[in-house]
N, C-alpha and C positions, 0 to 999 in steps of 0.2 A: 504494500500500500504506500509506504513512505519512501519508495525508491526514486521518486522525483523530488530532488531538493529544490528549495527556493520556489515552491509551486506558485505562491501568489505574485511573484515578481515577473517582470517582462522577459527575463532570461533564465528559466528554470534549468537545473542541471540534471541531465538524464543519467542515472546510475545503472540502467539496463540497456546500454547502448549495443552490446554484443551478446552473443550466445554464452560466451565465457563469463560475462558479467552475471547473467541469469543463473548459471550453474553455481558460481561462487556465492551469490545471494542465497540460493536454496540451501547450500551447505551451511553457510553461516547462520541461517535462521533455524537450522536443525530439521529441515524438511526432507533432506536426503542425507545419507551417510557419506563419510569422507571417501570411502572406497568407490562408491557409485559416482561421486563427484569427480574423482580422479579419472575414472573411465570415460565419463562424459566430456571432460576437458580435452580428451584426445580426439573427439569426433570433429569432423570438418565443420568449421564455423559457418560456411555457406549453407549447409543443410539445416542449421539452427536459426537462420535469419527469420524465417517465417514463424518459428516457435517463439522467439523473443518479441516479435511484433504482436503476436497473440497475447503474450504475457503482459505487454504494456497496455493492450486494450482491456484485458481483465482488470488491471490495476485501475484504469480510468473508470470502468463500470463500477468497481467497488467504491472508488472515491465518490462517485455520484450517489450511490446508495447511502453511504455514511453522511455525506453532506446534506442530503434531503432529510434523513432521519434527525440529524443535528438541528435542522431548521424546523422540526416538528411536522414534516410532511411525509407522505408515503412515497416510497421509491417508484421510479418509472418501471412499468412492466417490461420494457425492452431491456433495461439494465439487468433485471432479475432473470429474464429469459436467457440472456447471454451467459450470465454466471451459471445458471442451471445447466445449460448445454455443456459448459466446460467441466462442471462437476460430474455430470453423467459420463462424459468421455474419460475422466480420470478414474472413476470406479470401473469402467469397462477395460481400462488398461492394466488392471491388476488381476492376478490369478492367485488361487489358494494352493499352498504347498504344505506338506507335512512339516511339523515343527517339534523340536525337543522342548520347547517352552511349555508353560502350564496349559496353554490351549492345545487343541488338536491340530490346528493349522495356523499358518502365518500368511500374510499377503506378500506377494512379490510383484515387481513390475514386469510386464510382458516384454521380452527382449526385442520383439518385432519392431517396436517404435521407440527405441531407447532414447532418441534425441528429444522426445516429448516428456520425459520423466520430470524435469524441473517445472514445466508448465503444469503437469498433472499434480505434482506435489503442492504447488501454489494454489491450485483449484481446490484441493482437499482442505488446505488451511483456511481458505475463504469460507468453505462450507462450515467448518468448525466455528469460525468467528461469528458468522451470521446465525447459525442454528444453536450452538451450544453456549455461547457467552451471553451473560445478562446484558441487556441493552444499556443500562445505566453505567456499566463499566467501560463501554466504548466511548471515549471522550476525545474532544478536539482540543488541541493546545490553546490555552487562554491568551497567548501572545497575539497581538494584533497583526503582526507580520509573519505568522506561522500558520500553515495549513496541514499540520501533522495530526494524525489520529493515533491514539494509543489505548492500551488496556490499563485501566486504573486498578492496580493490584495492591495499592497502599492499604494499610490496616483500617484507617478511618474513611477511605474512599473520598479523600479531599485533594487529591493531586490536581494541580492546575495546569502544569506545563509538561511538554513532551520530555524536557530534560532540565534539570536544575542548573547544570553547567552552562547551557546555552540560553534558552528562552527565559527560564526562571530568573537567572542572574540579570539578564538585560531588563526584564520587566521590573525587578526590584530596584535596579539602578535608576530606571526612568521615574519610578514613584518617589525615590529618595531625592532625586534632582528636582522634581516638580514641587516637593514639599519644602525643600530648602530655598527655593526661589521665592 
């Protein structure tokens, strides 16, 4: 969701410019394991260009859904339909295999379309966010110049900014400066 930095500015910074960026993001977010990420990094970047384009579209659709919810409105049907289609494709890209873990089976990505694994992993994360998370915990940063959404996992559910080091510090400085003037 927040892979487009400086979103409200006239020159946002795209952090999903290449397929390699998408794979790195999925690994850092814990959506795919390191071994899978290393294997995917060796794939031809040209074959992943469509995948990263689709990932950016999903990011924008999710942003639309969160922005409308934050404004107290219902999301557009077209945004939810696009996200639903991506989630269905992600579930279809998994197969069940026997597992030594407590369950009888585990999910594995189908090797036939390996280059789509980071896209599918992001789609499943979107599903968890929209379906499993409490609506009140999904918050928008309170800084006027920030358009980041985050999960408020603080104990008292009072978190106001995406990060205390960045936005929180800037907002507190602004308040202090305006109070001392």
